[in-house]
matplotlib code that plots the C-alpha trace (Angstrom):
import matplotlib.pyplot as plt

x = [139.3, 138.4, 138.1, 134.4, 133.9, 135.8, 133.8, 130.5, 131.6, 132.4, 129.0, 127.4, 129.3, 126.5, 124.7, 127.6, 127.9, 124.1, 124.5, 127.4, 125.6, 122.5, 122.6, 122.6, 119.8, 117.7, 118.3, 117.2, 114.1, 113.3, 113.7, 111.5, 108.8, 109.0, 108.6, 105.6, 104.0, 104.5, 103.0, 100.0, 99.5, 99.8, 97.8, 95.2, 94.9, 94.2, 91.8, 89.7, 89.1, 87.3, 84.2, 82.4, 82.7, 81.3, 81.5, 81.5, 77.7, 77.2, 79.1, 77.0, 73.8, 74.7, 75.6, 72.2, 70.2, 71.6, 71.9, 75.5, 76.2, 74.9, 76.6, 74.8, 76.5, 80.0, 80.8, 79.2, 81.8, 81.9, 83.3, 85.1, 86.5, 86.1, 86.3, 84.4, 86.8, 86.2, 82.4, 82.6, 84.5, 82.1, 79.1, 80.5, 81.4, 78.0, 76.1, 78.0, 78.6, 76.2, 77.3, 80.1, 83.5, 85.5, 85.7, 86.5, 89.3, 90.6, 90.7, 92.5, 95.1, 95.6, 96.1, 98.5, 100.6, 100.6, 101.7, 104.4, 105.8, 105.7, 107.6, 110.2, 110.5, 110.8, 113.7, 115.3, 115.0, 116.6, 119.3, 119.8, 119.4, 121.5, 120.6, 120.2, 116.9, 115.3, 115.5, 113.3, 111.0, 110.6, 109.8, 107.1, 105.6, 105.4, 105.3, 102.1, 101.7, 99.7, 97.8, 94.7, 94.0, 94.4, 91.9, 89.2, 87.5, 86.4, 90.0, 91.5, 89.3, 91.2, 94.7, 95.5, 94.9, 96.8, 99.9, 99.7, 99.3, 102.3, 104.6, 103.5, 103.9, 107.4, 108.4, 107.1, 108.7, 112.1, 111.9, 111.0, 114.1, 116.2, 115.0, 113.6, 110.5, 107.7, 105.0, 106.6, 106.2, 102.6, 102.1, 103.2, 100.7, 98.0, 98.9, 98.3, 94.9, 94.0, 95.0, 92.9, 89.8, 90.2, 91.9, 92.4, 95.7, 97.1, 97.7, 100.7, 102.5, 102.8, 105.0, 106.8, 107.8, 108.8, 111.1, 112.4, 113.4, 115.0, 117.0, 118.2, 118.1, 118.8, 122.2, 123.5, 122.6, 119.8, 117.4, 119.5, 118.8, 115.1, 115.0, 117.0, 114.6, 111.7, 112.9, 114.1, 110.7, 108.4, 105.6, 105.5, 105.2, 102.3, 100.6, 101.0, 99.9, 96.7, 95.8, 96.6, 95.1, 92.1, 91.3, 92.0, 89.8, 86.9, 87.5, 87.5, 84.4, 82.3, 83.5, 83.0, 86.5, 87.9, 90.2, 88.5, 91.5, 92.1, 94.8, 97.0, 100.8, 100.4, 97.8, 99.7, 102.9, 101.0, 99.4, 102.9, 104.2, 101.3, 101.5, 105.2, 106.5, 103.8, 102.7, 105.0, 108.4, 107.5, 105.6, 108.6, 110.6, 107.9, 106.0, 104.0, 103.7, 100.9, 97.4, 94.6, 91.1, 88.7, 85.1, 84.1, 86.6, 89.6, 92.7, 95.3, 99.0, 99.7, 103.4, 105.1, 107.0, 110.3, 109.5, 108.7, 112.1, 114.0, 112.2, 113.0, 116.7, 116.9, 115.4, 117.9, 120.7, 119.7, 119.5, 122.8, 124.5, 123.3, 124.7, 128.0, 128.5, 127.2, 127.3, 123.8, 122.1, 120.1, 118.2, 116.1, 115.3, 114.2, 111.7, 110.5, 110.3, 108.2, 105.7, 105.5, 104.8, 102.1, 100.5, 100.6, 99.1, 96.2, 95.4, 95.9, 93.4, 90.8, 90.1, 92.2, 90.0, 87.1, 88.7, 91.8, 95.5, 95.0, 93.9, 97.6, 97.8, 95.4, 97.5, 94.9, 96.1, 99.8, 99.6, 101.2, 104.2, 105.5, 106.1, 107.7, 110.0, 111.2, 112.0, 113.9, 115.7, 117.0, 117.9, 119.8, 122.0, 122.3, 123.5, 121.2, 122.4, 122.8, 122.6, 119.7, 118.9, 116.7, 118.3, 121.5, 121.6, 122.9, 124.4, 125.4, 129.1, 131.0, 132.6, 136.3, 136.4, 134.1, 135.2, 136.8, 133.6, 131.6, 133.8, 133.0, 129.3, 129.6, 128.6, 125.2, 124.7, 126.1, 125.3, 127.6, 129.4, 127.9, 125.5, 128.0, 127.2, 127.6, 125.3, 122.3, 122.8, 122.8, 119.7, 117.8, 118.7, 117.6, 114.4, 113.6, 113.9, 111.8, 109.1, 108.9, 108.7, 106.1, 103.9, 104.0, 102.9, 100.2, 98.8, 98.2, 96.0, 94.2, 92.9, 90.7, 90.0, 88.8, 85.8, 83.0, 79.4, 78.0, 79.0, 76.8, 74.1, 73.6, 74.1, 71.2, 69.0, 69.6, 69.0, 65.7, 64.4, 65.3, 64.0, 60.4, 60.3, 58.1, 58.3, 58.1, 56.4, 59.3, 59.4, 62.2, 64.6, 68.3, 70.8, 72.6, 75.5, 77.9, 76.9, 76.6, 77.6, 74.6, 76.4, 76.2, 72.4, 70.3, 72.5, 72.3, 68.6, 67.3, 65.6, 69.1, 70.9, 68.6, 66.0, 67.7, 68.0, 65.9, 63.1, 62.8, 61.0, 57.9, 58.4, 55.6, 54.7, 51.9, 48.6, 49.7, 48.1, 49.2, 48.5, 52.2, 54.8, 58.4, 61.4, 65.1, 66.5, 70.1, 71.5, 69.8, 67.1, 63.6, 61.1, 57.4, 57.0, 55.6, 55.0, 56.6, 55.2, 51.8, 49.0, 45.3, 43.4, 41.4, 38.1, 34.6, 33.3, 35.1, 36.8, 36.0, 37.8, 36.8, 33.8, 33.4, 30.3, 28.6, 29.3, 32.7, 34.6, 37.1, 39.9, 41.8, 45.5, 47.1, 48.9, 49.6, 52.6, 54.9, 54.6, 56.2, 55.5, 54.4, 53.4, 50.0, 49.2, 45.7, 45.1, 41.4, 38.9, 36.2, 32.9, 33.2, 35.2, 34.6, 36.1, 36.6, 38.9, 41.4, 42.1, 45.4, 46.8, 46.4, 46.1, 43.0, 43.8, 41.2, 41.8, 40.3, 39.1, 39.5, 37.2, 38.8, 41.9, 44.3, 46.3, 46.6, 49.2, 48.8, 50.8, 50.0, 51.5, 51.6, 50.7, 48.3, 46.2, 43.5, 42.7, 39.3, 37.9, 35.0, 32.0, 32.5, 30.8, 29.4, 29.7, 31.6, 35.1, 36.7, 40.1, 42.0, 45.4, 46.2, 49.7, 51.3, 55.0, 58.1, 58.2, 60.4, 61.3, 59.4, 61.9, 61.5, 59.4, 60.3, 59.0]
y = [59.3, 55.7, 54.4, 53.8, 57.4, 58.8, 56.7, 57.8, 61.4, 61.0, 59.5, 62.6, 64.8, 65.0, 67.6, 70.0, 69.2, 69.8, 73.3, 73.8, 72.4, 74.4, 73.7, 70.0, 70.3, 72.3, 69.8, 66.9, 68.9, 69.6, 65.9, 64.9, 67.3, 66.1, 62.5, 63.4, 65.4, 62.5, 60.0, 62.3, 62.7, 59.0, 57.8, 60.5, 59.2, 55.7, 56.8, 59.1, 56.3, 54.2, 54.8, 53.6, 49.9, 47.5, 48.9, 52.5, 52.2, 51.0, 54.1, 56.4, 54.7, 55.1, 58.7, 59.3, 57.4, 58.3, 61.6, 63.0, 63.8, 60.5, 57.6, 55.2, 56.9, 58.0, 55.3, 52.3, 49.8, 48.7, 45.1, 45.8, 49.1, 52.0, 55.0, 58.1, 60.4, 58.4, 58.5, 62.3, 62.7, 60.4, 62.4, 65.7, 64.4, 62.7, 65.8, 68.2, 66.0, 63.0, 60.0, 62.0, 60.3, 63.2, 65.0, 61.6, 60.9, 64.5, 64.2, 60.9, 62.3, 65.4, 63.2, 60.9, 63.8, 65.3, 62.0, 61.7, 65.1, 64.2, 61.0, 63.0, 65.5, 62.5, 61.0, 64.4, 65.0, 61.7, 61.5, 65.1, 66.2, 63.4, 62.0, 58.5, 59.5, 59.7, 56.0, 54.9, 57.8, 56.5, 53.0, 54.5, 56.6, 54.1, 50.6, 48.9, 47.7, 50.9, 51.2, 49.0, 50.8, 54.1, 53.8, 52.0, 54.6, 52.2, 51.2, 54.6, 56.2, 54.0, 53.5, 57.0, 58.7, 55.8, 56.4, 60.2, 59.8, 57.4, 59.6, 62.7, 61.1, 59.9, 63.2, 65.2, 62.7, 62.9, 66.7, 66.5, 64.4, 66.9, 70.1, 69.1, 71.3, 69.7, 70.8, 68.7, 65.6, 66.7, 67.0, 63.4, 62.3, 64.4, 62.7, 59.3, 60.5, 61.7, 58.4, 56.5, 58.4, 56.5, 53.2, 51.1, 49.8, 53.3, 51.8, 49.9, 53.3, 53.6, 50.5, 51.2, 54.7, 53.4, 50.7, 53.2, 55.6, 52.9, 51.5, 54.7, 57.4, 55.6, 55.3, 52.3, 48.6, 46.3, 47.1, 50.2, 51.7, 51.1, 52.7, 55.7, 56.3, 55.9, 58.4, 60.9, 61.1, 60.0, 62.5, 61.6, 57.9, 58.7, 60.7, 57.8, 55.3, 57.3, 57.5, 53.9, 52.2, 54.5, 53.7, 50.0, 49.9, 51.5, 49.3, 46.1, 47.1, 48.4, 46.9, 43.2, 41.8, 41.2, 38.5, 35.2, 33.2, 29.6, 30.3, 27.3, 27.4, 25.8, 28.2, 31.2, 30.0, 29.5, 33.0, 34.4, 32.9, 34.4, 37.8, 38.3, 35.9, 36.6, 40.1, 42.3, 41.4, 41.5, 44.7, 46.3, 45.6, 47.2, 44.0, 41.8, 42.4, 39.8, 40.0, 37.6, 39.1, 38.9, 39.9, 42.6, 45.4, 44.1, 41.9, 40.4, 39.9, 36.8, 37.0, 34.1, 31.7, 32.9, 36.5, 35.2, 33.6, 36.5, 39.0, 36.8, 36.5, 40.2, 41.1, 38.7, 40.3, 43.8, 42.7, 40.9, 43.9, 46.2, 43.8, 43.4, 47.2, 48.6, 47.9, 48.4, 47.8, 45.1, 47.7, 48.7, 45.2, 44.4, 47.2, 45.9, 42.3, 43.4, 45.4, 42.6, 40.0, 42.2, 42.5, 38.8, 38.1, 40.5, 39.1, 35.5, 35.8, 38.0, 38.0, 34.9, 32.8, 33.5, 33.9, 31.6, 32.2, 33.6, 36.9, 37.6, 38.4, 41.3, 44.4, 46.2, 44.2, 45.2, 48.7, 50.4, 48.0, 50.0, 53.0, 50.9, 49.2, 52.3, 53.9, 50.8, 50.8, 54.2, 53.4, 50.3, 52.1, 55.7, 57.1, 59.4, 62.9, 65.9, 66.6, 65.7, 67.7, 64.9, 61.8, 59.9, 58.9, 55.4, 55.9, 53.3, 52.5, 51.3, 47.9, 48.0, 45.4, 47.4, 51.0, 51.0, 49.6, 52.3, 54.9, 53.7, 54.8, 57.4, 60.1, 58.5, 57.8, 61.0, 64.7, 66.0, 69.3, 70.2, 68.4, 65.9, 64.2, 60.6, 61.0, 62.4, 60.4, 57.2, 58.2, 59.4, 56.2, 53.9, 55.9, 56.0, 52.2, 51.6, 54.1, 52.5, 49.0, 50.1, 51.8, 48.6, 46.6, 49.1, 49.3, 45.6, 46.3, 49.1, 46.6, 45.1, 48.3, 50.5, 48.4, 49.4, 48.2, 50.5, 53.7, 53.3, 51.6, 54.7, 57.1, 55.4, 55.4, 59.1, 60.0, 58.1, 59.4, 63.0, 63.2, 62.6, 65.8, 64.2, 61.5, 57.9, 55.2, 52.7, 49.2, 48.7, 45.9, 45.1, 46.4, 43.7, 42.1, 43.3, 46.9, 46.7, 43.6, 41.9, 41.5, 45.3, 44.8, 46.9, 49.5, 47.7, 48.4, 50.9, 52.9, 53.4, 54.0, 56.2, 57.2, 60.6, 61.6, 64.5, 64.2, 61.6, 58.4, 57.4, 53.9, 51.4, 49.5, 47.6, 49.5, 51.5, 51.3, 52.6, 52.2, 52.8, 51.0, 51.1, 49.0, 49.3, 46.8, 45.3, 48.3, 50.9, 52.0, 52.5, 50.1, 49.4, 46.6, 43.3, 40.6, 37.2, 34.5, 32.8, 33.5, 33.3, 30.3, 30.7, 32.5, 31.0, 33.8, 32.9, 35.9, 38.0, 35.7, 36.8, 39.2, 41.7, 43.8, 44.8, 41.5, 40.4, 38.0, 35.4, 34.8, 31.5, 31.2, 28.2, 27.4, 28.9, 31.1, 30.8, 33.5, 36.7, 40.2, 40.0, 42.4, 41.9, 43.1, 43.1, 43.8, 44.7, 46.4, 48.4, 49.8, 52.9, 54.5, 53.0, 52.2, 48.9, 47.0, 44.3, 41.7, 39.7, 37.6, 39.7, 43.0, 44.9, 47.8, 50.3, 51.0, 53.3, 51.6, 53.6, 53.2, 51.2, 48.9, 49.5, 47.7, 48.3, 47.2, 46.4, 44.3, 41.2, 39.8, 36.2, 33.1, 33.7, 31.3, 33.7, 37.3, 38.9, 42.0, 43.5, 44.7, 47.8, 51.0, 51.2, 49.3, 46.1, 44.9, 41.8, 40.5, 37.5, 38.4, 38.5, 37.7, 37.5, 37.5, 39.7, 42.9, 42.5, 45.0, 45.0, 45.3, 48.2, 50.3, 53.5, 56.5]
z = [51.7, 50.9, 47.4, 47.9, 49.1, 46.2, 43.8, 45.3, 45.2, 41.5, 40.9, 42.4, 40.0, 37.4, 39.4, 39.0, 35.4, 35.0, 36.3, 33.9, 30.9, 30.3, 26.5, 27.1, 29.6, 27.2, 24.4, 26.6, 27.5, 23.9, 22.9, 25.8, 24.9, 21.3, 22.4, 24.6, 21.7, 19.3, 21.8, 22.4, 18.7, 17.9, 20.9, 20.2, 16.7, 17.9, 20.6, 18.5, 16.0, 18.7, 20.7, 23.9, 24.7, 27.3, 30.8, 29.4, 28.9, 32.5, 33.7, 31.5, 32.6, 36.3, 35.7, 34.2, 36.7, 40.1, 42.0, 41.7, 45.3, 46.6, 48.3, 45.9, 43.0, 44.2, 46.8, 45.2, 44.1, 40.5, 40.1, 43.5, 42.2, 44.6, 42.4, 43.5, 41.5, 38.4, 38.8, 39.3, 36.1, 34.2, 35.5, 34.4, 30.9, 30.6, 31.7, 29.4, 26.4, 26.6, 24.5, 23.0, 22.8, 21.6, 25.1, 26.7, 24.3, 24.6, 28.4, 28.2, 25.8, 28.1, 31.2, 29.4, 28.1, 31.6, 33.1, 30.5, 31.4, 35.2, 34.5, 32.6, 35.5, 37.9, 35.9, 35.6, 39.3, 40.1, 37.5, 36.2, 32.6, 31.2, 27.7, 29.3, 30.9, 27.5, 26.9, 29.9, 29.1, 25.6, 27.0, 29.2, 26.6, 23.7, 25.2, 24.0, 27.6, 28.5, 25.3, 26.0, 29.3, 27.5, 24.6, 26.6, 28.8, 31.5, 32.1, 31.5, 34.2, 36.7, 35.1, 33.9, 37.3, 39.0, 36.8, 37.3, 41.0, 41.2, 39.1, 41.0, 44.5, 43.6, 42.1, 45.2, 47.5, 45.8, 45.9, 49.6, 50.2, 48.1, 49.6, 53.0, 52.4, 54.3, 51.9, 49.1, 51.3, 52.0, 48.2, 47.8, 50.3, 48.5, 45.2, 46.8, 48.1, 44.7, 43.1, 45.6, 44.4, 41.1, 41.9, 45.0, 43.5, 44.4, 47.8, 46.4, 46.0, 49.8, 50.4, 47.1, 48.3, 51.7, 50.2, 47.6, 50.4, 52.6, 49.7, 48.0, 50.7, 54.0, 55.6, 57.5, 56.9, 57.7, 60.5, 61.4, 58.0, 58.3, 61.8, 60.6, 57.7, 60.0, 62.5, 59.9, 58.2, 61.0, 60.3, 56.7, 57.4, 59.8, 57.1, 54.6, 57.2, 58.1, 54.4, 53.6, 56.7, 56.6, 53.0, 53.4, 56.5, 54.6, 51.5, 53.5, 55.4, 52.5, 49.3, 48.3, 48.2, 44.7, 46.2, 46.2, 47.5, 46.6, 44.0, 43.9, 43.5, 40.0, 38.8, 40.1, 38.4, 35.1, 35.5, 36.1, 32.9, 31.0, 32.8, 32.6, 30.0, 27.4, 28.2, 30.3, 29.0, 25.3, 26.0, 27.6, 24.5, 22.3, 21.7, 21.6, 17.8, 17.7, 19.3, 19.9, 19.5, 22.6, 22.3, 19.8, 20.5, 22.4, 22.1, 24.4, 23.9, 21.8, 21.0, 19.1, 21.3, 19.8, 20.9, 24.5, 24.7, 23.2, 25.5, 28.5, 27.5, 26.7, 30.1, 31.8, 29.9, 31.0, 34.7, 34.4, 32.8, 35.6, 38.2, 36.3, 35.9, 39.2, 42.9, 44.3, 41.0, 42.8, 44.8, 41.9, 40.8, 44.4, 44.0, 40.7, 42.0, 45.0, 42.9, 40.4, 43.1, 44.6, 41.1, 40.6, 43.9, 43.3, 39.8, 40.9, 43.8, 41.9, 38.2, 37.5, 39.7, 37.3, 33.9, 34.4, 33.9, 30.4, 32.0, 32.5, 28.8, 29.3, 29.7, 31.8, 34.8, 34.3, 32.9, 35.9, 35.8, 32.8, 35.0, 37.8, 35.4, 33.6, 37.0, 38.1, 34.7, 35.5, 39.0, 37.9, 35.3, 36.3, 39.6, 41.6, 41.0, 43.3, 47.0, 49.3, 52.5, 54.0, 52.6, 52.3, 48.7, 48.0, 44.6, 42.1, 42.4, 39.3, 39.9, 39.6, 36.9, 34.6, 34.9, 31.5, 30.0, 31.8, 30.4, 26.9, 27.1, 29.9, 27.3, 27.1, 30.8, 32.3, 32.0, 29.4, 29.8, 26.3, 24.0, 22.5, 19.3, 20.5, 23.4, 21.6, 18.4, 20.5, 22.4, 19.3, 17.5, 20.3, 20.8, 17.1, 16.8, 19.9, 18.7, 15.3, 16.7, 19.3, 16.7, 14.6, 17.6, 18.6, 15.1, 15.4, 18.4, 16.6, 14.1, 16.8, 18.8, 15.9, 14.5, 16.8, 16.2, 18.9, 17.2, 14.0, 16.0, 18.2, 15.3, 13.4, 16.5, 17.2, 13.6, 13.4, 16.8, 16.0, 12.4, 13.4, 15.5, 18.1, 20.7, 19.3, 21.2, 21.6, 22.9, 25.4, 25.0, 25.0, 22.5, 20.4, 22.3, 19.6, 20.5, 24.3, 26.3, 27.9, 31.3, 31.9, 32.3, 33.0, 31.3, 28.0, 27.7, 25.2, 28.1, 29.6, 26.3, 24.2, 26.7, 27.2, 23.6, 22.2, 21.5, 24.2, 23.2, 25.1, 26.5, 26.0, 29.1, 30.9, 30.7, 27.6, 24.2, 20.8, 17.1, 16.2, 18.2, 17.2, 18.0, 17.1, 14.7, 14.9, 13.1, 15.4, 13.0, 14.3, 12.7, 13.2, 15.6, 14.7, 17.3, 17.1, 19.3, 19.7, 17.2, 17.6, 16.4, 13.2, 14.0, 13.6, 11.2, 8.0, 6.4, 9.4, 11.7, 15.2, 15.2, 18.1, 18.6, 21.8, 23.5, 24.8, 22.6, 23.9, 21.3, 21.9, 21.1, 19.5, 22.7, 26.1, 26.8, 29.8, 32.4, 31.2, 30.1, 26.5, 23.7, 22.1, 18.6, 17.3, 13.6, 12.9, 10.6, 12.3, 11.1, 13.2, 16.0, 19.4, 22.8, 24.5, 26.9, 25.9, 28.6, 28.3, 31.1, 34.3, 32.5, 31.3, 29.0, 27.7, 24.0, 21.3, 18.1, 14.9, 11.9, 9.1, 8.9, 11.8, 14.5, 18.2, 20.7, 24.4, 26.8, 28.9, 32.0, 33.2, 31.2, 28.3, 26.4, 25.2, 24.7, 25.6, 23.9, 25.8, 23.9, 21.7, 22.6, 19.1, 15.8, 15.2, 14.2, 12.7, 13.5, 12.1, 13.3, 17.0, 18.2, 21.6, 22.0, 21.6, 19.7, 16.6, 13.9, 10.6, 7.8, 5.4, 7.8, 9.6, 11.5]

ax = plt.figure().add_subplot(projection="3d")
ax.plot(x, y, z, "-o")
ax.set_aspect("equal")
plt.show()
């Protein structure tokens, strides 16, 4: 037997040790479950302290406005995202718990915890129940890289299913290779299909799995290895191909491309330094520890330059150590490099062409890299364990010059025959330090995520609309930008946001008339509407202003408005009840005149330089205050 063969056989030994060390395996499981529980509790605490933000309101508005089982709802792209599964989940949550963030946060925590457990099972399937798998698991669970796309629902609805699909597909694929059971391979394909229902980036899993299989479970070298893997699993590659090319074909044909092209080498390089130097690498080492606020409820990585250099040097040291210790350590880093290059290309030719290279510091565009890197970290330091019925495992082989060094920390890397103190103490110590540092970094992000202007705004609106016990006549408009971003129009309008609350408001529009019109102020409270704009000229009848009796009266404005849809408020005192018609712009609106001092609201369209009140059916009225313009809240008033 050759030295290489003996070494590889020794590297496979952990699977035998695993069967002989149930106590160690159980302890690894308990620690893993503890880490997952701590992550779920901490991330849940962060998530429940927030609320809906930005695109969340567009998703809710679409769910309320469009039929569930319609192409317009499920298959319509959103900013070039094809996400029918996401829209289905959004619709169910919106129907069952409208504008309630607790079920949203609860679902996100549950999916994140499930994903963490699947990642643990993947690491255990690949490397056995050795203590060393707990370190990459800790990195995945607590790295701040995947925090922003967890707490923000609009990002989580894509990113959480993507990560779950990736981990599940890899786990099922490895089990297929280990057992040869065809249904496990089919389950891997099904996981990819499920992921594609939420995020088009799931497509990257297919070439990743193919490269992973060739590098770690194919025999031979070069082209021969590729051909052997292709022949050994031909039906599985066909299944993956049908899914990938079928989805890609539909996406290209039906969805506006997110890639705009034109990214220069220089801009791509700058983006790469932002994406990997300032965001990913510090994030993998539990950073960035410093954040830069963006908008009202978000922040991007903003590590000090010293942290950038230290993280870069630390990453280089990790890669160099793996190369120095193991033959074939390069395989894993090739996988990471390929996935990182694909991510850089997508961001460089899509969002970066609009926002610029600084978009690289936004973790939403690199969230899934955390899972890829922790898998590669394991592959680069721990030999694949056990036998495989449908694969030829290419295990890490210790370099002859470093075997003594490897022996020094073998207790941490390998599956112990029993739960030895040094192994678990070392793992717990490293994990504890990483968790503490990650929590400190994540708390910095929470400072910007937690303050939410929308939450009290909608609470006030719901309270005021509900306390009246009847439907208020409400002027439509747009919520303040701090509450709902204006670029999600029309889903930032009050009609979309509070139009479904009970009792439902009545929306004031052209042809309507009322004596009590309400508008929401900047805090969400319902206030009586005033009109800010162009006023009437002083009337000819002294204190009466403009007198209206049985003959029509033309009331001139101080100047002409530009063409638009305007609110008109007429304050009057009438001798008796009557009816008449108000003509403003191109609209004629019949109104009821009440005896005494009152106000009436109508609307106008087009350019307006005068208001005409047709003759009254009986009696007379005086008006000195006629205003045409926007509806504005009157401070101190209420329903």
